[in-house]
N, C-alpha and C positions, 0 to 999 in steps of 0.2 A: 447632424453628426457632431460629436464632441471629440476634440483631439487634445490630449494632455501630454506635455513633454517635460523632461527634466534630465539634467546631466550631473553626474557625481564623479568624484575621483576616488579610486580604490587602489589598494596595494596590489602589485602584479603577482601572478602565480607562475613559478618556474615550471616550464613545460617538461623538462627532463625529470624533475622530482615528481610531478603529477603522474607521468606515464610509468615511472618506476613504482610508485605507490599503487597504482591501479594493477599493474602486472603482478606485484607481490600479493595483493589481496586475492586476485583470481587464482594464483598458484596455491595459496593457503586453503581456499575453499575447494579447489579441485583435488587436493590431496586429503580431504576430510572423509570421514566415514560415519555411518549411522549405527548405533547400537540397537539391540532388541527393544529397549525401552523408548526408542525414538530420539534420544539425545544425540546431537551431532558433535563428533570429536575431531579436533585437528590432528595432524600427524604426531604431535608430541603427547597426545592423550588427553588434552584439556578440552572441556566441553564449551561449545559456543554458547554464550550467555543468552538465555531467553528464546533459543531456537530449538524446535522439536519437529522431527519428521512424523507427520500424522498419517500419511497414506502414500503408497507407491514406493518406488525404488529411489534411493538417494541419488540426486543429480541426474535423474532420468526425466524425460518429458512426462508431465502429469504428476510429478511428485508434489505433495501438498505439505506445507509447513505452517507452523504457528508457534505461539509462545507456550512454554511449559506451564500447564495449569497447576494451581495450588492444590495440595492434598486436601481432601475433604473426608471427614469421618462420618460414616452412616449413623443415623439416629438409632434409638432404642428398638424401633420396629424394623431396622435393617434397610430403610430407605435412604436414598441420597437426595438432598434438596435439589430441585430443578435449578438449572442455570449456575451450578457451582463450578462449571468448567470441566466436569467429568463427563464421561460417556457411560452408556450402560443404562439399564432400566431403573426406573424409580422404584419398582416393586418386583423386578424380575429381570434376568439377563436377556438382552436383545439377541435375536437370531443372527447368524452370519450375514454380513452385508448391510445390516441395519445400524442406525446410529441413534441411541438415546430413546428407544421406545419405552414409553411410560409403563406399559404392561407386558413388554417383552414379546409382543405378538406382531410387530411390524413385519411386513413382507420383505423379502430380499430386494435390495436396491433402494429401499426407502430410507429416509433420514428423519429421525425424531418424530415419528407419528405418535401422538399421545394415546390413541386408542387402537393403533395397529392397522387402521383401515386406509392409510394413505396409499395411493396408487404408485406403481413403480416409477422411479425417476423424480419423485417429489422429495422435498427436504423440509423438515421442521414444521409440518402442519400441526397446529395445536388440536384440531378436531378431525384430522385425517381427510379433510375435504379438498386439500390443495390439488390443483390440476397438474398433469405431468409437466416437468420442467420448471416448476416453481420452487422457490427457496424461502424457507423461513416465514411462511404466512402464519401469523398468530391466530387468525380466525378462519383460515382456509380460503380467504378471498383473494389471495395473490394471483396475479395474472401469469400466464406462461412466460418463463424467462426472467421473472422478477426475483429479487432477493430481499429478505427482510429478517427481522429477529424472530426466531421461533421460541421454543421452550428454553433454549440455551440463553443464559443471561438473566433469567428470571430469578427471583429470590425466594419464592415460596414453593412448597411441595405440592403434589397432586391434591386436587380437591376431593369432595365426597364422591363425585362421579368418576374419579380416577384420571381426570384430565388435568394437564398442567396449565396454570394460568398464563396469560400473555405476559411478557417481560415488562418491567417498568420503563420509564422514559430514558433511563441511562444505560439500558442494555446494549451491549456491543458484541457482535459476532463477526469474526474475521478470519481469513485464511489467505495464504500466499501460495499460488500454484506456479511451479516452474514449467514453462512452456518449451524452452530450449536451453540446453547448456552445451555450447560449442565454443570453448574459450578462444580458439583460433579464428572463429568467424563471428559469432554473435551469442548474446544471452538475452532471453526473453522471460519476463516475469509478469504474472497477473495477480493483482491483489483485489479481493472482494471483501467489503466491509458493510455491515448492516448496523445502523445506529439510529436510535430515536425514530424508527420507522422509515429511514432514508437508506436506500441501497446504493452503494457506490462501487464502481469497478474501474480500476486503474491498471493500465498496461504499460510496461516499460520495455524498451528494446535498446540494447547497447551494441553497437557494431565494433568489432575488433577489440574486445574487452582489455586485452593486455596492453594495447596502445590505442585507447578509445579515439574513434574518428567521428562518431555521430551518436546522438541520443534522441530517441523518439518516445513521446508520451501521448497517451490518449486516456481521457477520463469521461465517464458517463455516469449519470445518477438519475434516480427517480424515486418517487414515493409510491409503493404498490397501491395504497388506498387512495391516491390522488389522481388528478387528471394530467393534461398536457402542461399545465402551469408548474408542475413539480418535476418536469423533465428538463435536463440540460446535458450538454456534451462539450467537450473541448479536445483540442489536439495541439501538440507543440513539438518542435524539433530544434535541436541544437547541433549545428554543423561545427564540430570541434576543429576540423581541419581548416575551415574558413575563419574560425575565431583566431587560431594561432597565426594565420596569414595576415589577419587584420592588425594584430598587435605587433607584428614584426615589421610593419611599415615605418617609414620615417615620420617623425612628428609633423613635418611640414607637408606630408602627403595628404591627399584627400581621403576622407573616410570611405570605408567599403561601400560599394554601390548597393549590395544586398546585405541586410542584417543577418548575422550568423544564427541568431536566436529569434524564433518567431512562435507565437502561440495564438490560437483562435478559440473562441468560446461562442456557443450558440444557445439561445433560449427562445421560446415562442415570442417573447416581447422585445428581445434585444440581441445584438451581436457585438462582439468585441474582438479587437486584434491588438496584440502586444508585440513590440519588437525591441530587441536589445542589440546595440551596436557599440563595440569597443574601439578605442583609438589611443595610441600611445601618446603620453605627455612628454615634455622636454626633460623632466626629472626622472623618467623611467616608470612612473606610475601609469595607471590606465584611466582614461576618461570614458565613462559608460553613459551612453545616451539611451534613455528609455522613453518609448512613445506608446501611448495607449489611446486607441480610437474606439469609440462606442457609438453604435448606430441603433436607434429604436426601430421597432417593427410594428406593423399594424397600427392600432389606435394609440400606441405609446409615443409615436413620433411627435404629434403636436403637443401632447401632454408633457412629454419629456423636454421639449424645447422651451416651454413656459417655465417648467421647474428649474432647468439649468440657467435660465436667464436671471433668476433670483438667487440661485445657490452656486453660481460659478466659482466664486472665491473660496467658499468652504470646500468644494469638491477639489479644486486645484490645490489648495493647501493640504488636504488629506492625501492626495496623490504624491505630492512632494515629500511629505513626512514619511510615507511608506517607502519611497525609494531611498531616502536618507537612512532610514532604519536598516534597510537591507544592506546598504553599503557599510554601515557601522558593524553589523554582524559579520560581514565578509572580512573586514579588516581585523576584527577581534579573533575570528577563527584562524586566520593566517598567522597572527601574532602568537597564538597558542601552539601552532604546529611546529614541531622540531624537524628541521630539514636534514634528517638522517638519511643514510644510504646503506645499501648492502644488508648485511646481517642485522645491523642495528635497527634499520627501518623494518625489517621483517619481524623482529622481536617486538617492536613498538606496536605494529598492527595486530600481531597475535595477542598481545596483552589487552588491546582494546576490544578484540572480539570475545575474549574469554572473561572479561571483567564482569563480575556479578554484583547485584545490589546487596547491601547488608541484609542478613537474615533471610535470604532468598535462595532456595535450592533449585537448581536448574535441571540436573539429570533426574530421571525417575518420574514419580508422580503417578496418578491414577491412569486408567486406560483412556486413550484419547477418543474423541467423538467421531473420528473419521475412519475408524477401522484399524487393523493391525499395522504396525510400522514395519519397515523393511530394513534388513541389516546389511544390505549390499553396499560395500564401499567401493573405492576406485578399482580394486582388483576384480570386482564383479561387473564392472561396466564395460 
């Protein structure tokens, strides 16, 4: 087993300001509404930049969100290039409940079947052979429960046989699903991304969002076309109540017995555990101790032991540099934050949510690939 440790000093974060900012952000989102075109508007009528309701009811369990796609102009033959971020058929409108059927004949409940023969519950099968529960198999070989890049994200139109080619290596398909929105209790979000043939799923749960007490993360990933070597998982927790208790100690007191932040990752060949423990310094700053433990599994144990014997110094140096860079980014971010309160803080957060990139239109755009958007706002919930 390899154990790497490093301690850095960072600027402290004011707890009162953090909880006020979190509560303000939750209130702004809780008071938002969705228009018929899917754009999400704050109470003042401004659209949240880059966010679009793709499916479901706004701020209801199961609502699916994504970035606003760029407008695409159909070609001379009326077809829309595959992977342009639009939904709908390449040569005909998809039927209700279908997403992106290349010939408009996909059955209800299927997503992106290129020849309309995908079975119910499948998503993005390029040849319609994906099994139930699969997502985005370019060649129809995805296993049940997997996710990958289907026709979306490709750059070419349908071929001579009407099928949409598999996307290039840079294709990215992603969506964010709201699992729970209970501002007084918890907020749960799930993000699914398929990029370069790798499917990732990230789940985030925040307890008591208006005054955050705990944050939970879980990550899993796999390559549909690969085996067990392409599968990994991880889980992390941040006990914010324990964090504040740790930094409120006297500098002369012993560090917290249990680290407030822990993370674990598992792969067929190795396991890793990361802990982060804060401690107040005499000048009011925080001293953060980071510990990374890595243990090999199976045949990697003896091989890894030999490799680390010769590469211990470079590995240790890389770990220290990573921790130092993270601390520098933390200090830079805090220096840029303006410790405003009340209405001034609310205005600053609202401006950050609605700030758009130059020459980029957020509201509107073509029909989304996940079905019709819902217009239900707070009054409909």
